[in-house]
N, C-alpha and C positions, 0 to 999 in steps of 0.2 A: 598622812603626804601626800602631795603628788611624786608624781616618775619623774616631774623639771626640779622639782623643791631634794628630792634626794638627790640628783648629781650634784644640784648646786652644795650642796651640803657636803658634801663625797669629794669633792673639787675641791674644799678652800680645805678639808678637812688632810687629803694629800697635799695642800700648800706649804700648810701646817709638817708635817709628819717631815716634806724634803727640808722645811726652816730647820726643823729639828737636828735634821742629819747631818747641816748644815754646821749650825750650832754645835756638836759630840764632837765633829772634825778638825777643830782645837786644839783636844786633850793631845790630837800628836802631830810635834811642830820640832822637828831642831832648825837651830837659832848659826846662822850662817856667820860670817865676817861682816858684809856689805851690809847688814842689819836688816835684812827682808829674809824671815825662817821659807825652808820646804814646809806646807804644809796641801792636808788633802782637799785642803773644804772651798780651792779651784775644779778638784774634781767634780768635788760633789753637787758645788755650783748650774760649771759645765751638766753634768748627771742632770740635774730639773730642771734645765731650759729645750733638754735635747728628746728625752723623755714626757714629760706633763705639756710642750712647748711654749713658747711665745712670753706669756702674756700669766701665765698659772705660773712659769718659771722663771720669769722674774717677777711673781708678790711672792716664789715660798724666800729670793736671795734677797730681798728687798726687808720681806719680817726677817730678814738673819740678821739688817743691817740698824734697821731700826732696835730689836734687842739691846745688840750694841752698846748703839745709841747712848740708850735710858743706862746702860753702863752693867750690864748681864757680861761675863766675862765670856763672853761668845767667841771672842776673838782670837787670832791664832798667838799659843800661848797661856790660854785660859783668862782675858783680861777684856776690860771691855771700856765704852767715854767716850765721847766724842775729841779727846787728845789725843786716842787713833784713828778714830776717820780722818780726823787733818795734820794730822803726821808725816810722818817718813812715807810708812809703808800704806796712807789713806791709800791713796790714786789706784791698787792692787785691788781692797778692797770694793772701789767703785767699779770696776771694773769684773769681777761680778759680775754682780749687776747687767751689765752690757753686753757679756759672754756667755752668759745665759740667755737674756734677749733674744740679739742674733740668735744664735746658735737652735734655737726655738721659734724663731719665725720666720728660719730659710725650712725647717721641719717643717712645722704648724701641726696645727694638735695630733695628734694618735689617732687611728683606725682600728679596727676588730682585724679588716681585712690586710692587716701586714705581720699576713700567720707566715707565708714560709720565707727562706731563704732565697732574696733577690741579688746580683754583685750590686743593681744599681744603684737600690734603696742605701745597703751598706756603705759603699761610695759617698752617697749622699750624708747619710752619718758622718762618718766619720769628715768629710769635707765639713758640715757646721760643726761638730766639736772643734775640727782645727783653727777654725775662727775663731770659737767662740774664746776656744784657749792662748790663743794671740790676742785680740781684744783687750784682751787681764790688762796686758801691757799697756794699752795707748798712754793713756792716764796713767799708767803706774811709774812706768819710766819719768816724764817729766815733771809728774810730779815733786819725787822721791826726789831728782834733782835740784829743784822750785825750795823746798822744807828745807836743807842740809845745806844749800849755799844764804839761807835765809837767817840760819841761826849759827850765826859766829861759834857758839857754843858747844854746838852738833861734834863728836869725834870724826866725822868723816869734811869735815869744812877746810879742815885746812890743807886736803890734798886735791881738794875738788878745789877752790879758790883761786891758784896760782896757776891751773892750764886754761888750755882755750875752750871756745865754746865747745870743738867741734871736740877735742880731748877732755872734755868732763861728761862730755856722753859717751865715749869707748868707756871711761873709767864707771857713770852708773851701770851703761851697759854691761859689761865682768861682773859690778858688783850684785845688778840685782838681773838676771837673764842669762848669761852666758850655764851658769849655774844651775839652771834652772829643766832644760830642756833636754837633756837625759827622762829628768823625771817626768816632764809635760808628753814625753812621745808614749812615758810606759801608761801613763793617764792614759793618753789619750785613748791606747788598742786598747783597757780595758773599758773606755766611754764604750767605744762604738758596739760590742754586743751586746753588755748592758741595757745598752737604749732599744737595743734592735728586739731584746727579749721581753722587754717591761714595757711598750709603747702598746701593743698592742692586746693586750693583757687586763694595760689602765683604762684603752679605752673600751672597754667589756663593760669598763663598772661607771667612766667618769663620763660620756658622752651613750648617742644617745645611739638605738641597735644596728645592728651587721644590714637586717632589710635596710634598713633609715639612711645608711651611711651608700653603699649600693645606689641608693636611688641620687643621695646624692652626687657622689660621683658619676654616675651616669648624665648629668643635669649637668649637671660644669661640666662634662664631656660632651654637650648636643655642644653649651651655649661657647664652646672654645672651638667647637668645627664649623658653627656659623659663624664666628665673626675669621675665621680663617678663610672662609667659600668669601666673606662679604668683602675681605681687603683683595683675594683673586680677581673677583669679578673686578674691579675700581680699576689692578692695577691691568685687566684687560682688554677695559670698558678701555684704558685711556693710553693705550699702545697702537689701540687701531688706530 
């Protein structure tokens, strides 16, 4: 097996491992009155994106979603099936995918030169993870409201229906966002050092060697400098 094929195999393996980690997270679930349970699956999903990068991280979450869709009990509360994905909490599960993708795209693939503690790098990870956690709610909140209002048999329907649109939104936020903010902040604090520690370790096995990475980094910096020089030259020419 060539080194390239070995690295591709390792990437697939670690993608599957993170998918398994997200699946195992279904065993840790605390139900709340609003119907959206406290779960660590969002943390494992965002960690996958921050650690593996956008494509690999989102791939891990996508695999988790596929396993749940075919009926394996991997969603929060150890349940599965398409009914969960199109149910009130389904939007949050799709939010896991989007959050991991965005966080991973912001950070990019890991590199072995991410070894030393650098404030700027940790802040970038914190920003990416924060946005990842935030994005989980973007499809989750409106979908929760839509499903509850569309189903008169839902226990929460009678609470939302009499309210105005603004009132409905506030009530949904009270059920599905506000109670989770403290927990998500704790998860964010855990995610940042974990991602910062794991990224250079995984990069050593999943991506090119350090010398190649350094060469690629230097080439990228040179290309960026050339673009900046071209912009500056054009600006100076126009100003004359």
